[in-house]
VEXMARSE-572349 format. One line per field, with one value per residue: z, y, x of N, C-alpha, C in turn; residue in one letter; residue number from 0. Coordinates in steps of 0.05 Angstrom, whole numbers. Each point is the difference from the previous one (the first is absolute). Example, Ala and Ser with C-alpha at 12.3 -4.5 7.8 and 13.67 -1.06 7.14 Angstrom:
<recs>
n.pz: [156, -14]
n.py: [-114, 21]
n.px: [264, -7]
ca.pz: [0, 1]
ca.py: [24, 24]
ca.px: [-18, 16]
c.pz: [0, 14]
c.py: [24, 22]
c.px: [18, -15]
res: [A, S]
n: [0, 1]
</recs>
This chain:
<recs>
n.pz: [713, -14, -16, 23, 11, -22, 0, 27, -4, -19, 15, 20, -17, -10, 25, 7, -23, 10, 23, -12, -1, -21, 4, 23, 0, 18, 19, 15, -13, 4, 25, 2, -12, 16, 17, -15, 24, -16, 0, -20, 11, 24, -9, -12, 21, 15, -13, -6, 23, 26, 1, -24, 9, 24, -11, -17, 19, 15, -20, -7, 25, 4, -24, 4, 25, -9, -22, 16, 18, -19, -11, 24, 5, -23, 0, 25, -4, 20, -24, -3, -19, -1, 7, 14, -4, 4, 16, 22, -12, -9, 24, 12, -17, 5, 25, -1, -14, 17, 19, -11, -8, 25, 2, 20, -20, -15, 16, 24, -13, -18, 19, 18, -20, -9, 25, 2, -24, 9, 23, -13, -17, 21, 12, -24, -3, 25, -4, -24, 12, 18, -22, -10, 25, 10, -10, 26, -4, -18, 18, 18, -17, -6, 26, 4, -21, 9, 25, -10, -16, 19, 17, -20, -6, 26, 1, -21, 11, 23, -16, -10, 26, -12, 26, 16, -9, -24, 0, 11, -18, -19, 10, 2, -23, -9, 13, -10, -1, 21, -6, 8, 13, -14, 11, -20, 7, 25, -5, -15, 20, 15, -24, -9, 20, -2, -27, 3, 18, -15, -20, 14, 9, -25, -3, 21, 0, -26, 9, 19, -19, -14, 26, -7, -20, -25, 3, 25, -9, -21, 18, 11, -26, 4, -14, -5, -24, 11, 21, -17, -16, 20, 11, -23, -8, 23, 3, -25, 4, 24, -7, -22, 14, 18, -20, -9, 26, 7, -23, -4, 16, 11, 6, -4, -25, 4, 12, -9, -19, -2, 2, -15, -17, 17, -3, -24, 12, -16, 3, -25, 5, 24, -17, -17, 17, 19, -21, -9, 25, 4, -25, 5, 24, -11, -21, 16, 16, -22, -7, 26, -1, -23, 14, 18, -19, 14, -23, -17, -11, -2, 17, -17, 0, -25, 1, 13, -16, -19, 9, 3, -24, -12, 20, -2, -26, 3, 17, -16, -21, 17, 5, -26, 6, 4, -8, -15, -14]
n.py: [33, 23, -11, -7, 23, 12, -17, 3, 26, -3, -17, 17, 20, -15, -8, 25, 5, -20, 12, 24, -3, -7, -21, 12, -3, -17, 11, -17, 7, 25, -5, -14, 20, 16, -19, 5, 7, 20, 8, -16, 6, -3, -22, -6, 7, -13, -22, 1, 10, -6, -22, -9, 5, -10, -21, -1, 5, -18, -18, 7, 0, -22, -9, 9, -10, -22, -2, 6, -16, -18, 5, 1, -21, -12, 7, -8, -15, 12, 11, -8, -14, -26, 12, 12, -24, -2, -15, 9, 24, -4, -9, 19, 16, -13, 0, 26, 1, -17, 15, 23, -12, -6, 8, 15, 0, 2, 17, -12, -9, 4, 7, -18, -17, 9, -1, -23, -7, 11, -12, -22, 5, 7, -22, -11, 13, -6, -25, 1, 12, -19, -15, 14, 0, 22, 6, 0, 26, -5, -16, 19, 19, -17, -6, 26, 3, -20, 9, 25, -9, -16, 20, 15, -19, -3, 26, -1, -19, 15, 21, -16, -6, -23, -7, -2, -25, 8, 18, -20, -17, 19, 7, -26, -2, 22, -13, -22, -25, -16, 5, -26, 12, -12, -21, -10, 18, -6, -26, 7, 17, -22, -10, 14, -9, -25, 2, 12, -19, -18, 13, 2, -25, -6, 17, -15, -7, 1, -11, -12, -5, -7, -6, -3, -9, 5, 25, 1, -12, 15, 20, -13, 3, 13, -22, 25, -3, -16, 17, 20, -14, -7, 25, 13, -16, 1, 26, 2, -17, 10, 25, -5, -16, 21, 18, -18, 1, 25, 8, 22, 3, 20, 19, -26, 4, 18, -12, -24, 11, 17, -22, -11, 20, 12, -25, 8, 23, -3, -25, 9, -7, 10, 17, -12, -16, 19, 15, -20, -5, 26, 1, -23, 9, 23, -13, -16, 21, 14, -23, -1, 26, -7, -21, 19, 19, 8, -5, 9, 13, -18, 18, 16, -15, 8, -3, -23, -8, 11, -13, -20, -3, 11, -7, -24, 2, 8, -20, -17, 11, 0, -24, 2, -8, 25, -26, -3, -17]
n.px: [385, 1, 19, 11, -5, 9, 21, 1, -3, 18, 14, -4, 6, 20, 8, -3, 13, 14, -1, 2, -26, -15, 17, 1, 27, -7, 15, -15, -22, 8, 7, -22, -13, 14, -5, -22, -9, -7, -25, -8, -23, 10, 12, -23, -16, 18, 6, -26, -9, 1, 16, -7, -25, 4, 12, -20, -18, 12, 2, -25, -10, 14, -7, -25, 1, 12, -16, -21, 11, 5, -24, -10, 15, -6, -26, 4, -22, -12, -6, 25, -9, -6, -23, 19, 9, -26, 15, -11, -1, 25, 6, -14, 13, 23, -7, -7, 22, 11, -11, 8, 22, -8, 25, -11, -19, 22, 13, -1, 21, -19, -17, 8, 1, -23, -8, 12, -11, -23, 5, 7, -21, -15, 9, -2, -23, -6, 7, -11, -21, 1, 5, -20, -10, 8, -24, -5, 1, 19, 10, -5, 9, 20, 3, -2, 17, 16, -2, 3, 19, 11, -3, 10, 18, 4, -1, 16, 14, -2, 6, 19, -3, 3, 2, -21, 3, 7, -20, -15, 10, -3, -24, -6, 12, -12, -19, 11, 9, -1, -26, -2, 19, 19, 12, -15, -18, 5, 0, -20, -5, 5, 7, -21, -15, 9, -2, -24, -6, 12, -11, -22, 3, 7, -20, -6, 26, -3, -23, 15, 18, -22, -3, 26, -15, -7, 8, -10, -22, 1, 4, -20, -1, -23, -5, -5, 11, 18, 2, -1, 16, 16, -4, 4, 19, 12, -5, 9, 19, 6, -2, 12, 17, 2, 1, 17, 5, 2, 10, -13, 21, -14, 16, 0, 7, -19, -20, 4, 14, -20, -14, 19, 0, -18, -8, 9, -7, -22, 10, 2, 26, -1, -11, 17, 13, 2, 6, 16, 9, 4, 9, 13, 7, 6, 11, 13, 5, 7, 12, 9, 5, 11, 9, 7, 5, -22, 11, -19, 21, 19, 10, 11, 21, 2, -27, 0, 20, -14, -23, 18, 12, -22, -17, 12, -1, -25, -4, 13, -13, -20, 10, 3, 25, 7, 6, 21, -16]
ca.pz: [18, -13, -20, 14, 9, -23, -11, 17, -6, -26, 4, 14, -19, -19, 15, 4, -26, -4, 20, -5, -26, 2, 22, 16, 6, 27, -1, 0, -27, -17, 6, -11, -29, -7, 1, -16, 17, 2, -17, -28, -5, 12, -14, -26, 6, 8, -20, -27, 0, 18, 1, -24, -1, 20, -10, -23, 11, 13, -20, -15, 18, 6, -24, -3, 22, -6, -23, 9, 16, -18, -18, 16, 6, -25, -10, 23, -2, 18, -14, -20, 4, -26, -21, -10, -24, -21, -4, 10, -19, -24, 6, 0, -28, -13, 9, -11, -29, -1, 6, -21, -24, 5, 5, 27, -1, -10, 21, 24, 3, -20, 12, 14, -19, -14, 19, 3, -25, 1, 19, -11, -21, 12, 14, -20, -7, 22, 1, -22, 8, 22, -11, -17, 14, 28, 15, 10, -8, -26, 5, 11, -22, -18, 14, 0, -27, -4, 16, -12, -25, 7, 11, -22, -16, 16, -1, -27, 1, 15, -16, -23, 8, -18, 15, 28, 13, -4, 16, 28, 4, -1, 24, 22, -1, 7, 29, 16, 17, 2, 1, -17, -7, 8, 2, -27, -8, 14, -12, -27, 1, 19, -12, -5, 26, 11, -15, 9, 28, -1, -10, 20, 22, -9, 0, 25, 14, -14, 8, 23, -9, -15, 18, 1, -26, -21, -3, 22, -3, -22, 12, 17, -17, -9, -28, 0, -22, 6, 21, -12, -16, 17, 15, -19, -11, 22, 7, -22, 0, 23, -1, -22, 9, 19, -15, -15, 19, 15, -13, 10, 28, 6, 26, 16, -6, 12, 29, 15, 7, 19, 26, 13, -3, 25, 18, -9, -2, -26, -18, -22, -3, 22, -3, -20, 11, 16, -18, -13, 19, 7, -23, 0, 22, -7, -20, 12, 17, -17, -12, 21, 0, -24, 6, 23, -3, -8, -25, -17, -16, 11, -10, -12, 18, -6, 12, 29, 5, -3, 22, 24, -5, -4, 25, 12, -14, 8, 28, -1, -12, 20, 22, -13, 8, -22, -10, -23, 7]
ca.py: [-5, 9, -20, -24, 7, 2, -27, -14, 12, -10, -28, 1, 11, -22, -19, 12, -1, -28, -6, 16, -3, -2, -19, 1, -25, 0, -4, -28, -10, 11, -13, -27, 2, 8, -23, -22, -18, 10, -12, 8, 26, 20, 2, 14, 29, 12, -1, 7, 26, 22, 5, 13, 28, 15, 3, 18, 28, 7, 3, 24, 22, 2, 10, 29, 14, 0, 18, 27, 8, 2, 23, 24, 4, 7, 26, 19, 12, -15, -9, -21, -27, -14, 13, 24, -7, -9, -29, -12, 6, -15, -28, -2, 2, -26, -18, 8, -7, -28, -3, 12, -16, -27, -19, -11, -21, -23, -10, 16, 13, 21, 27, 4, 1, 26, 21, -1, 10, 29, 10, -2, 20, 26, -1, 4, 28, 15, -7, 14, 28, 2, -1, 23, 25, 1, 15, -16, 14, -11, -27, 4, 10, -23, -17, 13, -3, -28, -4, 14, -14, -25, 7, 9, -24, -15, 14, -5, -27, -1, 12, -17, -27, -10, -9, 6, -19, 10, 25, -7, -11, 22, 16, -16, 0, 26, 5, -17, -21, -25, -22, -23, -4, -26, -2, 0, 28, 11, -12, 11, 26, -1, 6, 29, 13, -6, 15, 28, 2, -2, 25, 21, -5, 6, 29, 12, 17, 25, 17, 15, 21, 20, 19, 23, 13, -16, 7, -12, -29, -6, 2, -24, -23, -12, 1, 10, -11, -28, 0, 8, -22, -23, 6, 3, -27, -17, 9, -7, -29, -8, 13, -13, -26, 4, 7, -23, -17, 13, 24, 26, 5, 25, 11, -17, 7, 26, 1, -19, 11, 22, -11, -13, 16, 11, -21, -9, 23, 12, -11, -14, -28, -14, 2, -19, -24, 6, 10, -23, -14, 17, 0, -25, 0, 19, -11, -23, 10, 12, -21, -10, 19, -5, -23, 4, 22, -11, 13, -18, -14, 3, 23, -6, 4, 27, 20, -1, 9, 29, 12, -1, 13, 29, 14, -4, 18, 28, 2, 0, 25, 21, -4, -3, 19, 17, -6, -18, -29]
ca.px: [-22, -25, -8, -11, -27, -17, -3, -19, -26, -9, -9, -26, -20, -7, -16, -26, -14, -8, -21, -24, -13, -29, -4, 25, 12, 12, 30, 7, -4, 20, 25, -2, 2, 28, 18, -11, -16, -28, -20, 4, -12, 17, 25, -5, -4, 25, 22, -8, -14, 9, 29, 9, -9, 16, 27, 0, -2, 25, 21, -5, 5, 28, 13, -5, 14, 29, 4, -4, 23, 23, -4, 2, 29, 13, -9, 0, -26, -17, -24, 7, -11, 2, -16, 12, 16, -18, 1, -26, -21, 4, -6, -29, -9, 4, -21, -25, 0, -5, -29, -16, 1, -9, 21, -3, -19, 14, 18, 0, 26, 3, 1, 25, 23, -2, 9, 29, 11, -3, 19, 27, 3, 5, 26, 20, 0, 12, 28, 13, 1, 19, 27, 5, -4, 10, -20, -23, -25, -7, -12, -27, -17, -6, -19, -26, -10, -9, -24, -22, -7, -13, -26, -18, -7, -18, -26, -11, -10, -24, -21, -6, -6, -21, -23, 2, 17, 28, 3, 2, 27, 19, -3, 10, 30, 10, -5, 18, -11, 16, -19, 4, 28, 11, 29, 10, 2, 23, 23, 4, 13, 22, 26, 2, 3, 27, 20, -2, 11, 29, 10, -4, 18, 27, 4, -10, 19, 2, -22, 8, 18, -15, -12, 19, -1, 12, 29, 14, -1, 20, 26, 5, 4, -25, -6, -28, -15, -5, -19, -26, -10, -7, -24, -22, -7, -10, -27, -18, -6, -16, -27, -15, -9, -21, -24, -9, -15, -22, -10, 10, -2, 13, 7, 18, 28, 7, -4, 17, 27, -3, -6, 23, 24, 10, 10, 27, 18, -2, 20, -14, 7, -12, -29, -11, -12, -24, -21, -12, -17, -23, -18, -13, -20, -22, -18, -14, -21, -20, -15, -17, -22, -17, -17, -17, -19, -27, -9, -14, 20, 26, 15, 26, 22, 12, -17, 4, 28, 0, -15, 17, 25, -1, 0, 26, 19, -5, 10, 29, 9, -4, 20, 26, 20, 8, 27, -1, -1]
c.pz: [-12, -21, 13, 9, -23, -13, 16, -5, -27, 2, 13, -19, -20, 13, 5, -25, -6, 19, -8, -28, 3, 22, 16, 6, 27, -2, 0, -28, -20, 4, -12, -31, -10, -1, -14, 16, 2, -18, -29, -6, 11, -16, -28, 4, 6, -23, -28, -1, 18, 1, -26, -1, 19, -9, -24, 10, 13, -20, -16, 17, 6, -25, -3, 21, -5, -23, 8, 16, -18, -17, 16, 7, -25, -9, 21, -1, 17, -13, -20, 8, -28, -23, -13, -25, -22, -4, 8, -21, -26, 5, 0, -28, -14, 8, -12, -30, -3, 6, -23, -24, 4, 5, 27, 0, -11, 21, 24, 4, -19, 12, 16, -18, -15, 18, 3, -25, -1, 19, -11, -22, 12, 13, -20, -9, 22, 3, -21, 7, 22, -10, -14, 14, 29, 18, 10, -8, -27, 2, 10, -22, -20, 13, 0, -28, -6, 14, -12, -26, 6, 11, -22, -16, 16, 1, -27, -1, 15, -16, -23, 8, -15, 15, 30, 15, -3, 16, 29, 6, 0, 25, 24, 1, 8, 29, 18, 17, 1, 3, -20, -10, 11, 3, -28, -10, 12, -13, -28, 1, 18, -12, -4, 27, 12, -15, 8, 27, 0, -10, 20, 24, -8, 1, 26, 13, -14, 7, 24, -7, -14, 18, 3, -25, -21, -3, 22, -3, -22, 11, 18, -17, -9, -30, -3, -22, 5, 22, -10, -16, 17, 14, -19, -11, 22, 8, -22, 0, 23, 0, -23, 7, 20, -13, -15, 19, 9, -15, 12, 30, 7, 29, 17, -5, 12, 30, 15, 7, 21, 29, 15, 0, 26, 18, -8, -4, -27, -19, -22, -2, 22, -1, -17, 12, 17, -17, -14, 19, 7, -23, -2, 22, -7, -19, 10, 18, -16, -13, 20, 2, -23, 6, 23, -3, -11, -24, -17, -18, 12, -12, -12, 18, -4, 13, 30, 7, -2, 23, 26, -5, -2, 26, 15, -12, 8, 29, 0, -11, 20, 22, -11, 9, -23, -8, -24, 9, -15]
c.py: [9, -20, -25, 5, 2, -27, -16, 11, -9, -28, -1, 9, -22, -21, 10, -1, -29, -7, 13, -4, -1, -20, 0, -28, 1, -5, -29, -13, 10, -14, -28, 0, 7, -24, -25, -19, 10, -15, 9, 28, 23, 4, 13, 30, 14, 2, 8, 27, 21, 5, 12, 30, 17, 4, 19, 29, 8, 5, 26, 25, 3, 11, 30, 16, 3, 19, 29, 11, 5, 25, 26, 6, 10, 28, 21, 16, -16, -10, -22, -27, -14, 13, 24, -5, -11, -30, -13, 5, -16, -30, -4, 2, -27, -20, 7, -5, -30, -6, 10, -17, -30, -21, -13, -23, -26, -13, 18, 15, 24, 27, 4, 1, 26, 23, 0, 11, 30, 13, -1, 20, 28, 1, 3, 29, 17, -7, 14, 30, 4, -1, 26, 27, -2, 14, -18, 14, -10, -28, 3, 9, -22, -18, 12, -2, -28, -5, 13, -13, -26, 5, 8, -24, -17, 13, -4, -29, -3, 11, -18, -29, -11, -10, 5, -18, 8, 25, -6, -11, 21, 17, -15, 0, 27, 7, -17, -21, -23, -24, -21, -2, -26, 2, 0, 28, 13, -12, 11, 26, -1, 6, 30, 15, -4, 15, 29, 4, 0, 26, 22, -4, 6, 30, 13, 18, 27, 19, 17, 23, 23, 21, 25, 17, -16, 6, -13, -30, -8, 2, -23, -26, -14, 3, 8, -13, -29, -2, 6, -22, -23, 5, 1, -27, -18, 8, -6, -29, -7, 12, -12, -27, 2, 6, -24, -19, 14, 23, 25, 4, 25, 4, -18, 8, 27, -2, -18, 11, 22, -10, -10, 18, 13, -21, -11, 24, 13, -8, -16, -30, -17, 0, -22, -23, 7, 11, -23, -15, 16, 1, -26, -2, 18, -13, -25, 9, 13, -22, -14, 19, -3, -22, 5, 22, -11, 15, -21, -17, 6, 24, -9, 9, 28, 22, 2, 10, 31, 14, 0, 17, 30, 15, -3, 19, 29, 4, 2, 26, 23, -1, 0, 22, 18, -4, -18, -28, -14]
c.px: [-27, -10, -12, -29, -19, -5, -21, -28, -10, -10, -27, -22, -8, -17, -28, -17, -9, -23, -27, -10, -30, -8, 26, 10, 14, 30, 8, -3, 21, 27, 0, 2, 28, 19, -11, -17, -29, -19, 6, -11, 17, 26, -4, -4, 26, 19, -8, -14, 13, 30, 10, -8, 16, 29, 2, -1, 27, 23, -3, 7, 30, 15, -4, 13, 30, 6, -3, 24, 24, -2, 1, 29, 15, -6, 0, -26, -20, -26, 5, -12, 0, -16, 14, 17, -17, 0, -26, -21, 3, -5, -31, -11, 3, -22, -27, -2, -6, -30, -18, -2, -7, 21, -3, -20, 12, 18, -1, 26, 4, 3, 25, 25, 0, 9, 30, 14, -2, 20, 28, 5, 5, 27, 22, 2, 14, 30, 16, 4, 21, 29, 8, -2, 12, -20, -22, -26, -9, -13, -28, -18, -7, -20, -28, -13, -10, -26, -24, -9, -15, -28, -20, -9, -20, -28, -13, -12, -26, -24, -8, -7, -24, -25, 4, 19, 30, 5, 4, 28, 22, 0, 11, 31, 11, -4, 16, -14, 19, -19, 6, 29, 10, 30, 13, 3, 25, 26, 6, 17, 24, 27, 4, 4, 28, 21, 0, 11, 30, 12, -2, 19, 29, 6, -6, 20, 3, -23, 7, 19, -15, -13, 17, -1, 16, 30, 16, 1, 20, 29, 7, 3, -25, -4, -30, -16, -7, -21, -28, -12, -9, -27, -24, -9, -11, -28, -20, -8, -18, -28, -16, -10, -23, -27, -11, -16, -25, -13, 11, -6, 15, 7, 19, 29, 8, 0, 19, 28, -2, -6, 25, 25, 10, 13, 28, 19, 1, 22, -14, 6, -13, -31, -12, -15, -25, -23, -14, -18, -25, -20, -15, -22, -24, -20, -15, -23, -22, -17, -19, -24, -20, -20, -19, -21, -26, -12, -15, 18, 27, 14, 26, 23, 13, -16, 5, 28, 1, -14, 16, 25, -1, -1, 27, 21, -4, 11, 30, 10, -3, 21, 29, 19, 8, 29, -4, 0, 22]
res: [M, L, N, I, W, L, G, A, A, A, L, L, A, V, L, A, A, C, L, I, G, S, T, P, M, A, P, G, R, L, A, A, A, L, I, G, A, G, T, P, G, D, E, I, V, L, W, E, I, R, M, P, R, A, M, A, A, F, V, V, G, A, S, L, G, L, C, G, A, A, L, Q, G, L, L, R, N, P, L, A, E, P, G, I, L, G, V, S, A, T, A, A, L, G, A, T, L, A, L, F, Y, G, A, A, G, V, S, A, L, A, A, P, V, A, A, I, I, G, A, I, A, A, T, F, V, L, A, F, A, A, M, R, T, S, S, V, V, T, L, I, L, I, G, V, G, L, S, S, F, A, G, A, V, M, A, L, L, L, N, L, A, P, N, P, F, T, L, S, D, L, I, N, W, T, L, G, T, V, T, N, R, S, F, G, D, I, G, L, V, A, P, F, M, I, A, G, L, V, L, I, I, A, A, R, R, S, L, S, A, L, T, L, G, E, E, A, A, H, G, L, G, V, N, L, Q, R, T, R, M, F, I, V, I, G, A, G, L, M, S, G, A, A, V, S, I, A, G, A, I, G, F, V, G, I, V, A, P, H, L, V, R, P, L, V, G, Y, D, P, A, R, T, L, A, P, A, A, L, A, G, G, I, M, L, V, L, A, D, I, G, V, R, L, L, P, T, P, A, E, L, R, L, G, V, V, A, A, L, I, G, A, P, L, F, V, W, I, A, M, K, R, R, P, V, N, D]
n: [0, 1, 2, 3, 4, 5, 6, 7, 8, 9, 10, 11, 12, 13, 14, 15, 16, 17, 18, 19, 20, 21, 22, 23, 24, 25, 26, 27, 28, 29, 30, 31, 32, 33, 34, 35, 36, 37, 38, 39, 40, 41, 42, 43, 44, 45, 46, 47, 48, 49, 50, 51, 52, 53, 54, 55, 56, 57, 58, 59, 60, 61, 62, 63, 64, 65, 66, 67, 68, 69, 70, 71, 72, 73, 74, 75, 76, 77, 78, 79, 80, 81, 82, 83, 84, 85, 86, 87, 88, 89, 90, 91, 92, 93, 94, 95, 96, 97, 98, 99, 100, 101, 102, 103, 104, 105, 106, 107, 108, 109, 110, 111, 112, 113, 114, 115, 116, 117, 118, 119, 120, 121, 122, 123, 124, 125, 126, 127, 128, 129, 130, 131, 132, 133, 134, 135, 136, 137, 138, 139, 140, 141, 142, 143, 144, 145, 146, 147, 148, 149, 150, 151, 152, 153, 154, 155, 156, 157, 158, 159, 160, 161, 162, 163, 164, 165, 166, 167, 168, 169, 170, 171, 172, 173, 174, 175, 176, 177, 178, 179, 180, 181, 182, 183, 184, 185, 186, 187, 188, 189, 190, 191, 192, 193, 194, 195, 196, 197, 198, 199, 200, 201, 202, 203, 204, 205, 206, 207, 208, 209, 210, 211, 212, 213, 214, 215, 216, 217, 218, 219, 220, 221, 222, 223, 224, 225, 226, 227, 228, 229, 230, 231, 232, 233, 234, 235, 236, 237, 238, 239, 240, 241, 242, 243, 244, 245, 246, 247, 248, 249, 250, 251, 252, 253, 254, 255, 256, 257, 258, 259, 260, 261, 262, 263, 264, 265, 266, 267, 268, 269, 270, 271, 272, 273, 274, 275, 276, 277, 278, 279, 280, 281, 282, 283, 284, 285, 286, 287, 288, 289, 290, 291, 292, 293, 294, 295, 296, 297, 298, 299, 300, 301, 302, 303, 304, 305, 306, 307, 308, 309, 310, 311, 312, 313, 314, 315, 316, 317, 318, 319, 320, 321, 322, 323, 324]
</recs>
C-alpha cells in the first residue's frame, strides 16, 4: 500500500513539473499535449523540455534513494549513501575530465559517457576489494580514499581551468542540474541503471538477514561475499549513471531511506522500493523549486537538494531511535 501511495505521489509530482514553468501550462493543455492533440508549441514544451527534465530528476532521485537504502542495509550504517563508496566522486571526475579537455565540445555525449566510465572504474576497484576482504570497514575506507582522490583531482582541474567558460562548465557539473536533459540522455544510461537494479534486487533478501549480524546471517545461509559484491556493483552502476545525467547530487541517498524506514518496520529489504520512490519525488520537487525560486540565475539542483535535504537529515537524526538501523 505504501508503494502505491508513493507511486501516485510520484506521478503527481512529475505532472506538476510538466505544468509549472516560466509559462504555466493549464491542465487541459497538458492533457491535450499528452495525447498528441495539443498545439505544436505545447507538445514541444512538454515532450522536449519539461517531461524529459522531470523524468531525469525522478530517475536520478530514485537511483540515489535506492542505492542509499541498499548501502545502509549492507553496511548497517545510517550515514551510508552512494558517495560513501567514492563512485559518485569518480563519476563526476570522469565528466569533469571530458569538460576540461574539450571532449564535451566535440560531442554532447562525451561528459555522460566519461562519467559512466569513471563510475565503472571505481566499481571494479570496489568489486575487487569486496572479493578479497570480509570487512565492510575496509570497503568504506577504500571508498573514502577514492572519493578524496577524485575530489582532489577535480579541485586541481578547477584551479587549472584554461578559461572562464571551462571553469563555469566544471562548476555547473559539480553543483548538479537536469536542465536541458533529454530522453536520449536517460536512454544512454538506462542499461547501467537496469543492470544495477537487477543486482540490488537479487541481494535484497540477504539485507534483511544482515540485520542480525554477519555471523548470524552466515549461519542462515547468506553468502556474504556475493551479497557485498552485488550491492557494491549495483550501487556503483546506478549512482554512476545518475551522476552522468545530473552531476553531483547530495543528501537524497541519505535522507530518502530514513523517511520511509519507520513505515516498513525497519526492514532493509522492504525499504528499497519506497526509498527509490521517495528519492524520485524529492528530486522532482527540488527541481520544481529550482524553477520557481525568484533568483537572477537559475540555481543548481544539487544546491537546492542540499538546502532541503540537510535540514531534513538533521530533523531525522534528532528523532532517530537509539537502535541499530
